[in-house]
C-alpha positions in Angstrom: 5.2 28.5 -21.7 1.8 27.3 -20.8 -0.4 29.1 -18.4 -3.0 26.9 -16.7 -5.8 27.5 -14.3 -6.5 24.8 -11.8 -10.3 24.3 -11.7 -10.1 22.9 -8.2 -8.5 25.9 -6.4 -8.8 28.6 -9.1 -5.1 29.5 -9.2 -3.6 30.5 -12.6 0.1 29.8 -12.9 2.8 28.8 -15.3 3.2 25.1 -16.2 6.2 24.7 -13.9 3.7 24.7 -11.0 2.0 21.7 -12.5 3.0 18.1 -13.3 1.8 16.6 -16.6 0.0 13.2 -16.4 -0.4 12.2 -20.0 -3.5 11.7 -22.2 -6.9 12.1 -20.6 -10.1 10.1 -21.1 -8.5 6.8 -21.7 -10.3 3.5 -21.3 -8.4 1.7 -18.5 -7.3 -1.9 -18.9 -6.3 -4.1 -16.0 -6.7 -7.6 -14.7 -8.8 -9.8 -17.0 -8.2 -7.7 -20.1 -6.5 -9.2 -23.2 -2.8 -8.8 -23.7 -3.4 -6.6 -26.8 -5.8 -4.2 -25.0 -3.4 -3.9 -22.0 -0.5 -3.2 -24.3 -2.6 -0.5 -26.1 -3.5 1.1 -22.8 0.1 1.1 -21.5 2.1 2.0 -24.6 -0.1 3.3 -27.5 -0.9 7.0 -26.9 -2.0 9.6 -29.3 0.4 12.4 -30.1 -1.8 14.7 -32.0 -1.0 17.8 -33.9 -3.8 20.1 -32.7 -6.4 19.8 -30.0 -5.5 17.4 -27.2 -6.9 16.6 -23.7 -4.3 16.0 -21.0 -4.2 15.2 -17.3 -2.3 17.7 -15.1 -1.7 17.8 -11.3 -1.4 21.1 -9.4 1.8 19.8 -7.8 2.9 23.1 -6.0 -0.7 24.1 -5.1 -3.7 22.1 -4.0 -2.3 18.8 -5.3 -5.4 17.9 -7.2 -5.6 16.4 -10.7 -7.5 18.1 -13.6 -7.8 18.0 -17.3 -6.7 20.7 -19.8 -7.8 21.0 -23.3 -5.1 22.6 -25.4 -3.7 22.9 -28.9 -0.3 21.1 -29.1 0.8 23.4 -32.0 0.0 26.8 -30.7 -0.1 26.0 -26.9 -3.4 27.7 -26.7 -5.4 26.5 -23.7 -9.1 26.2 -24.3 -10.0 25.5 -20.7 -9.6 23.2 -17.7 -12.0 21.0 -15.8 -11.9 18.5 -12.9 -10.4 15.1 -13.6 -13.6 13.3 -12.4 -15.4 14.7 -15.5 -15.8 11.8 -18.0 -16.0 14.0 -21.1 -15.1 17.6 -22.1 -17.7 20.1 -20.8 -19.9 21.7 -23.5 -18.5 25.2 -23.0 -15.0 23.9 -23.7 -16.2 22.0 -26.8 -17.9 25.3 -28.0 -14.7 27.3 -27.5 -12.6 24.7 -29.4 -15.1 24.7 -32.3 -15.2 28.5 -32.4 -11.4 28.6 -32.9 -11.0 25.3 -34.8 -14.1 24.8 -37.0 -12.6 21.7 -38.6 -12.1 19.9 -35.2 -14.1 16.8 -34.6 -13.9 15.0 -31.2 -12.8 11.4 -31.2 -14.9 8.9 -29.4 -14.0 8.6 -25.7 -11.6 5.8 -24.9 -10.4 5.6 -28.6 -6.7 4.9 -28.9 
């Protein structure tokens, strides 16, 4: 089971206290976008084996959204940070690279 720390209120709890919200750092598509870009935004998500950035909500706590960087194979959590952050903080990237030297981040918004 995952153990996550909410960066907004500082509480560490099991994943059952949180609600997953899917892939983080997506380029949003809406009115005025092409059909193909909207389709990609709505239905084409990454499902990586390895490092992944996900949105989570502290449903049974402060209710705020945040982002967790974790490994989908080992369930290792590298860190969490507020949802308003547009890219992973340097200290989390450093932690990931220390444990996964072959990891290379994908460009933000790439699908």
